[in-house]
N, C-alpha and C positions, 0 to 999 in steps of 0.2 A: 311122313306124317310126324307131327310134333306133339309131345306130351306137355300139357299145361298144368299149372298148379291148381289144386281144388279151390284155392282162395278166389280164383276166377269166378266160381259159382257162388261162393258163400259171402263175398264182400266185394267192394268196389276197388280194392287195392290188390297189389301183388301180381299183376299181369305183366310178365316180362316181354320185351320185343321178341318177335318170332322171325326166323329166317325165311326167305322166300322159298316157295315150292318150285316144282319143275316147270310150271306154266305161269310166269309172273303176270299179274293183272295189269290193266291200264290204270294209270294214275290221273285223277282229275282234280287239279287245284281249284279250290273254291274261293280263294281270295280272303278278304277280311270282312266277311259278312257277319252280322250279329244275329245269333240264333237263340231262341228260348228253349227249343227242343231239338233232338237229333233230327237230321234231314230225313224227309220222307223218301220211301223207295222210289227209284226212277225206273224208266223202261229198261235200263241196263240191268236191273235186278231181276228181270223175268227169268224163268227157268231156262229158256233157250237163247238168252242174250249173253254177251261177253261179260266176264267178271270185271267189276269196276272197283277200284280202290280209291276212296274219297281222300282228297288232300286236305291241307290245313284250312281251318275256318276259325272264327272267333266266337266264343261262348261267354255270355255275361249273365250274372245273377245279382240280385239285390244284395248289397253288403249288410251283414248283421254283426254287431259287436260281439267279439269272442267266438265267432263261428269258425271252427277249425276244419269243418267237414264239407264245406261247399264244393271243393274240388272232387271229393269222393262222390258227392251226389251228382255232379256233372258226369263223372265216369259211369256211375250206376245207370243214369238215364240212357247212355249209349249202349251199355251192356244189355239193358232191357229191350233194346231194339235189334240186338244181334251183332253189334260192332265190338267184337271180342278182343280186338287188338288196339283199341282206342288209347291214345296217349295225350297227355296235357303238359304244357310247359308255359313259360313266360307269364306267370301270374302278375297282374297289375290291377290297380284300382282306377275307375273312371266314372266320375259323376255319380257317386253313391253306389256303384256296381263293382263287383269283382269280376275281372275278365281273364280268360285263358285262351291261349292258342290250342285248339283241339284238332288232332289228326285222327279221324274215325277209322280209316283203313277199310278192310273188307267187311261186308255184312254177311254173317254166317247163317246157314240153315242147319237144323238138327239132322244128323245122319243116323247112324246106328245107336239105339238106346237099349242097354241091357241091364236089368236089375235082378239080383239073385240073392236069396238068403243062404249064406254059407253054412249056417248051423241047422238048416232044415233036415229033419230026420223023419223018414216015413211019410205017412199021410198026415200033414199038419196044416189046417186051413190058414193059420197065421201067416205062413210064408208061401202060400200058394202063388205060383207065378201069375195066374190070371188076376188074382186079387191085388197083387202089388202093381201090376201093369195098369189096372183100373184107376190107381191113384195118380198116375202121371198124365198131365194134360198138355204135354208138348208133343204134337204129332211129328213123326219123322218126315222130313221134307219141308216143314214149316220154318218160318224165321225163329231163330233161337231167342228166348227171353230169359234173362237171369232171374227176374222177379217170379215169373211163372214157375221156373224150375226150383227156386228156393222154396216157394210155397208148397210145391209137390213134395219136396224132400221133408219138409216139416210134417206133412200129412203122413208120410211113410214112418217117420220116427215116432209120431204120436200113436200110430197103430200099435207099435211094439211097446211103447211106454205104458199104454193103457192095458197091456197084457202083463205088466209087471217087469218089463225089461228096461229099467230106468237108465242104464248106461249104454243102450244100443248105439251102434255106430253105423252110419250110412253116408260115407264120405265119397263123393263122386271123383272119378278119374276121367280126364278128358284128353282127347286127341284132336288137334286142329289140322285139317288138310287144306292148305292154302290153294292147292291146284284146283280143287273143286268147291272151295268155300263152304265146307261142311265140318261140323264138329260132332264127333262120336263120343258117347258117354257110357261109362261102366259104373254101376253102383253096387258094390258088394256090401251086403248087410251082415253085421256080426252082432249077435244078440247080447252077449255078455250074460251075467248071472241073473236069474229071477231075484227080484229085490223086495225085501220085506220092510215095512215101516217099523222101525225099532222103537221110536218114541215120537210123540207130537208135542212140541213146545209152543205155548201161548205166551206171547210177549207184549207188553205195553198196556195191558188192561188193568184198570183200577176200579171202575164202577161196575162193569159187566163181569159176573163170576166166570172163572175158567171153565167150570162144569157146563155152563150154558153155551159157551162157545164150542166146546168139544161136542156137545149134543147136536149142534147144527151142522157139523161137518159130515161129508160123505165118505171120508176116509177114516180108518180106525187103526189103532195100534195093533200090530200083529198081522194086518192085512197086506196084500200085495200093493206095491206102488201103482198109482193110476193117475196119469197126468190130467186127464179131463175131469176126473172127480176133484182134483185139487183146484182146478180153475173154477169149477162149479161151486165148490165150497166157499171160495173167496166171494163169488157173486151172492151166495146165500147170506153171508155175513154182512155185506154191504146193503143188501135188501132189507135188513132189520132196521135200518135207520140209526143204529147206535154208533156207527163208525164213520169217520172222515175218510180213512184209507185202510186197506188191508194188503199187506205184502206177504207173499208166500215164497219160501225157499226151501231147499233140501240140501243135505250134505251127507256124504258117506260116513258111516261109523268107522273110526280109525281101525285098520287091521281087519275089517269085515266088509268086503266088497259087495256082499249081498244084503246089506242092511243100511238104511238111511234114517236120519233124523229129519223130520219135517217141521219147519218153523212157520207159524202164523204170527206176524207182527202187526198189531192193530194200533190205530190212533182213534181214541174215543172222541165223541162230540161233547 
């Protein structure tokens, strides 16, 4: 069994080639077909069928000026279908399209999934195993999807950030088993300190008084960090019709890991 980088789950980059397991799969070359999406599962993908490793194919996407991430998006599409060993090479342009040679490899199912709050003490509903498990929508035995998994991780992190743990860590550790084409995932949660809002800075306003903006917010100075309230505060400001845009950010107070400054930067109409 082989340990893979967590970047496999969090981005479309950083997946290194993996060595073969004890039962090498059959390789099926696909030739130079042009595909808009990853190949659909075949009969060989059935639970009781042989493992099939897809060989090289050609993937083309419309070329966009200055687009440096088209290759990452191609890889992300395959990760979202469970092809966790996908590799791309031989980038070339063809009639307004950017094309790659894509080798999908094996299609993986989710094996064991374990999520646990390492800082859980006593009876605390925040880190209750059943509550955390309910946030995960990837069923063991189903095809792995990077997008579904990343969305689930975001929900787990938001649960803790809404409870004041602004610096919570929930970074997955993965094991790929090529012999069975299953990926097992361990998610240790480390809360970090409860975080207080030390100060709220309003930036960019000229016509709208700072006091009026502060009054519309759902977060207050001295209160606990709450990610959803920050997002909702942004929506409330935009709903006033006074602003073209509202950007929200936060930064730790130097030397105080349990305190943050929240910035609301507005652009007035």
